[in-house]
C-alpha positions in Angstrom: -63.7 145.6 139.1 -60.6 143.7 140.5 -57.6 142.7 138.3 -58.4 138.9 138.4 -62.0 139.3 137.2 -60.7 141.7 134.3 -58.1 139.2 133.2 -60.7 136.4 133.3 -63.2 138.5 131.0 -60.1 139.3 128.6 -58.7 135.9 128.4 -61.6 133.4 128.6 -62.7 131.3 125.5 -65.8 132.8 123.9 -67.9 132.7 120.7 -69.3 135.7 119.1 -72.8 135.3 117.6 -74.0 138.7 116.8 -71.8 140.7 114.6 -72.7 142.4 111.5 -69.4 142.3 109.4 -70.2 145.6 107.6 -70.7 147.1 111.3 -67.0 146.3 111.7 -65.7 148.8 109.2 -63.6 151.2 111.2 -63.4 154.8 109.7 -59.8 154.3 108.9 -60.7 151.4 106.6 -63.6 153.2 105.1 -61.4 156.0 104.1 -58.7 153.8 102.9 -61.1 151.9 100.9 -62.8 155.0 99.4 -59.4 156.0 98.1 -58.6 152.7 96.6 -62.0 152.6 94.9 -62.2 156.4 94.1 -65.3 156.6 96.2 -66.4 160.2 97.2 -67.4 160.4 100.9 -69.6 163.2 102.5 -67.0 163.5 105.5 -63.9 165.3 105.0 -61.8 163.3 107.6 -61.6 160.3 109.8 -62.3 162.4 112.8 -65.5 164.1 111.3 -66.7 160.7 110.2 -66.3 159.5 113.8 -68.0 162.5 115.2 -71.0 161.6 113.1 -71.5 158.3 115.2 -73.8 160.0 117.6 -77.0 158.2 117.0 -80.6 159.0 118.4 -82.1 155.7 117.4 -81.7 152.7 115.1 -82.5 154.6 111.8 -79.9 157.4 112.4 -77.4 154.6 112.8 -78.4 152.9 109.7 -78.3 156.0 107.5 -74.5 156.2 108.3 -74.1 152.4 108.1 -75.0 152.1 104.6 -73.0 155.2 103.8 -70.1 153.5 105.0 -70.9 150.3 103.0 -70.7 152.4 99.8 -66.9 151.9 99.8 -67.1 148.1 99.4 -66.9 147.1 95.8 -64.4 144.4 95.2 -63.9 140.7 96.7 -60.6 142.1 98.2 -62.7 145.1 100.0 -64.8 142.2 101.8 -61.8 140.2 102.6 -60.1 143.2 104.1 -63.0 144.2 106.1 -63.4 140.6 107.5 -59.7 140.0 108.1 -59.4 143.3 110.0 -62.6 142.1 112.2 -61.3 138.5 112.6 -57.8 139.7 114.0 -59.6 141.9 116.8 -62.0 138.8 117.6 -58.6 136.8 117.8 -56.9 139.2 120.1 -60.2 139.3 122.3 -60.1 135.2 122.5 -62.9 134.7 120.3 -62.6 131.0 119.4 -65.7 130.8 117.0 -67.7 133.6 115.4 -71.0 133.6 113.4 -71.2 136.6 111.2 -74.1 138.3 109.7 -73.7 139.7 106.4 -76.3 142.0 104.3 -76.0 141.0 100.8 -79.0 143.5 99.7 -76.8 146.2 101.0 -74.4 145.5 98.2 -76.3 143.8 95.2 -78.6 146.8 95.3 -75.5 149.0 94.3 -74.6 146.5 91.5 -72.2 144.4 93.4 -72.4 140.8 92.8 -73.5 138.3 95.4 -70.5 136.1 95.0 -68.0 139.0 95.3 -69.5 139.7 98.8 -69.6 136.1 99.9 -66.3 135.0 98.4 -64.3 137.7 100.1 -65.9 137.1 103.4 -65.4 133.5 103.3 -61.8 133.5 102.1 -61.0 135.7 105.2 -62.7 133.2 107.4 -60.7 130.2 105.8 -57.5 132.1 106.4 -58.5 132.9 110.1 -59.1 129.1 110.5 -55.6 128.3 109.1 -53.9 130.9 111.1 -55.5 131.2 114.1 -57.6 128.4 114.7 -60.5 130.7 114.8 -63.7 128.9 113.6 -66.4 130.9 111.9 -69.7 130.7 110.0 -71.9 133.0 107.9 -75.4 134.1 108.5 -77.1 135.8 105.5 -79.6 138.7 106.6 -82.6 139.6 104.7 -83.3 143.5 105.4 -86.5 143.9 106.9 -87.2 147.3 105.3 -87.5 145.8 102.1 -90.1 143.4 100.8 -90.3 139.5 101.1 -90.2 139.3 97.3 -86.8 141.0 97.5 -85.8 138.5 100.2 -86.8 135.6 98.0 -84.7 137.2 95.0 -81.8 137.3 97.3 -82.2 133.6 98.6 -82.2 132.6 94.7 -78.9 134.5 94.3 -77.5 132.8 97.4 -78.2 129.2 96.5 -75.4 128.6 94.3 -73.3 129.7 97.2 -75.2 127.6 99.8 -72.0 125.8 101.1 -70.6 129.1 102.5 -73.5 130.1 104.7 -75.1 128.1 107.5 -78.2 130.2 108.0 -80.5 133.2 107.4 -81.4 136.1 110.0 -83.6 139.4 109.9 -82.1 142.9 110.5 -82.4 146.6 109.7 -85.1 148.7 111.1 -87.4 146.9 113.5 -90.2 149.4 114.1 -93.1 149.0 111.5 -91.5 145.6 110.1 -93.0 142.7 112.1 -91.4 139.2 111.7 -94.6 138.0 110.1 -93.8 139.7 106.9 -91.3 137.3 106.2 -93.0 134.2 107.1 -93.0 132.6 103.7 -89.2 133.0 102.7 -88.3 131.8 106.4 -90.4 128.6 105.7 -88.7 128.3 102.6 -85.1 128.5 104.3 -86.2 126.0 106.9 -87.0 123.5 104.1 -83.7 124.2 102.6 -81.9 123.1 106.1 -80.7 126.5 107.0 -80.4 127.7 110.5 -83.0 130.5 111.5 -82.4 133.5 113.6 -84.0 137.2 113.6 -83.6 140.5 115.2 -86.6 141.0 117.6 -87.4 142.9 120.8 -84.6 145.6 120.6 -86.6 148.5 119.5 -89.8 146.4 118.6 -92.1 145.2 121.1 -91.9 141.7 123.0 -94.6 140.5 120.7 -92.1 140.5 117.7 -90.3 137.9 119.9 -92.9 135.7 120.0 -94.0 136.1 116.5 -90.3 135.4 115.5 -90.6 132.1 117.5 -94.0 131.0 116.5 -94.2 132.2 112.6 -90.6 132.1 111.5 -89.6 129.2 113.8 -86.3 130.9 114.7 -83.9 129.1 117.1 -82.0 132.1 118.6 -83.4 135.8 119.2 -81.0 138.5 118.3 -81.2 141.2 121.0 -84.3 140.2 122.7 -83.8 142.6 125.7 -87.5 143.8 125.8 -88.6 140.2 126.6 -88.7 141.2 130.4 -91.7 143.3 129.7 -93.8 140.1 129.0 -93.5 137.7 132.0 -95.3 134.7 130.1 -92.6 135.2 127.1 -89.8 135.5 129.5 -90.8 132.1 131.1 -91.1 130.6 127.8 -87.5 131.7 126.7 -86.1 130.4 129.9 -88.0 127.1 129.5 -87.2 126.5 126.0 -83.6 127.6 126.5 -83.8 130.0 123.4 -80.7 131.8 123.3 -80.5 135.6 123.3 -77.6 137.4 121.7 -77.4 140.5 123.4 -75.3 143.5 122.4 -75.0 145.7 125.4 -73.0 148.7 124.0 -75.2 148.7 121.0 -78.1 149.1 123.3 -76.8 152.1 124.9 -75.7 153.8 121.8 -79.0 153.3 120.3 -81.0 154.7 123.4 -82.5 151.4 124.2 -81.0 152.2 127.6 -79.7 155.5 128.7 -76.6 154.2 130.4 -74.6 151.1 131.0 -75.8 150.9 134.6 -79.4 150.6 133.4 -78.8 147.7 131.1 -80.9 144.7 131.9 -78.2 142.1 131.4 -78.2 140.9 134.8 -81.9 140.7 135.3 -82.0 138.5 132.0 -79.4 136.2 133.7 -81.4 136.2 136.7 -84.6 135.2 134.9 -82.9 132.1 133.8 -82.2 133.1 130.3 -79.5 131.7 127.9 -77.6 135.2 127.4 -74.6 135.8 125.4 -72.6 138.9 124.9 -71.7 140.4 121.6 -70.6 143.5 119.8 -73.2 143.9 116.9 -71.7 146.8 115.0 -68.4 147.3 116.9 -67.0 150.0 114.7 -70.2 152.3 115.3 -70.9 151.5 119.0 -67.9 151.8 120.8 -66.3 148.5 121.2 -65.8 144.9 120.2 -66.7 141.7 122.5 -64.2 142.2 125.2 -65.2 146.1 125.4 -68.8 144.9 126.1 -68.0 142.4 128.8 -65.6 144.8 130.5 -68.1 147.7 130.6 -71.0 145.5 131.6 -68.9 143.9 134.5 -67.8 147.5 135.6 -71.3 148.9 135.8 -73.2 145.9 137.2 -72.7 143.6 140.2 -71.7 140.7 137.8 -69.0 138.1 138.9 -66.8 135.3 137.8 -69.8 132.8 137.9 -71.7 135.2 135.2 -68.7 135.3 133.0 -68.4 131.3 133.4 -72.1 130.9 132.3 -72.0 133.3 129.3 -68.8 131.9 128.0 -70.6 128.6 128.1 -73.8 130.1 126.6 -71.8 131.5 123.8 -70.8 128.1 122.5 -73.9 126.1 123.6 -75.9 128.5 121.6 -73.7 128.2 118.6 -74.5 126.5 115.3 -71.4 124.2 115.7 -71.9 120.6 115.4 -71.9 118.6 118.7 -68.6 117.5 118.8 -66.8 121.0 118.0 -69.4 122.4 120.7 -68.1 120.0 123.2 -64.5 120.6 122.3 -65.3 124.4 123.2 -67.3 123.9 126.2 -64.3 121.8 127.7 -61.9 124.5 126.9 -64.2 126.8 129.0 -64.6 124.4 131.9 -60.8 123.7 131.8 -60.2 127.8 131.9 -62.4 128.5 134.7 -61.2 125.1 136.6 -57.7 126.6 136.8 
């Protein structure tokens, strides 16, 4: 990659739409919070914990992910974790971010819903004031748990309705099809929440179709397996359904063997609205700019692809029309220089 393209990727304004805030918890912060909260970890050191980040599939990652989240107990913990991510996002020229959070990971451990959402929200408010970095929260239901538990989480969330814009569906995809959550998503739609779901990463392309048809989602998180189904791919392109693709995550979780095998360029060539995101950056080897750099290094991607994906990141966001246009104008001005 030439220096000019590298600088473009690093400096271009961008939005990040697929980032699990608990997945930004770096080993150093895990140990600091464990010490602060007197939580005993299974790992003797930061290095030993980092060495454990060798995953063979999604479940092997989730096991460590949930262990890491065990150190989050107070509102200040959630604030510190979120602020650390937002600082990195700001350095990567992220202008807007839509963060996933998993309340069930914490409420199951006896942490109050308000403790979780208030800490994250406070960090988002500070980032807007300090850096002009706008943000929104998307509450995810854990798909390995029941729909009844998702309904219970929704009830807990309603007093904090002003602090999140939408709901999503994450955790282990295999064996947990989207239709398992059709009723709770219908209720969320009635409440005016924006709807997204993880589909077509480890699960089959049909999970993408079901997420669209039964859950009525507006964005597909991951979605890289759509290319196995030509009819579905054509539909996603025709209906301009955004895919929030997470390249380094796909490599780390063995969806693709190596960066050069990733189908990012094929997705773009198929006319899909592709965005690049970091998913769980502390675990998968890089924040959003790392994802861009490694993809552009390995694949024949150029400036025009960078421009397209920067624009996609804002057009696919849940910002209102005026804010969206402001950021799109910023992208156009940057690439027009």
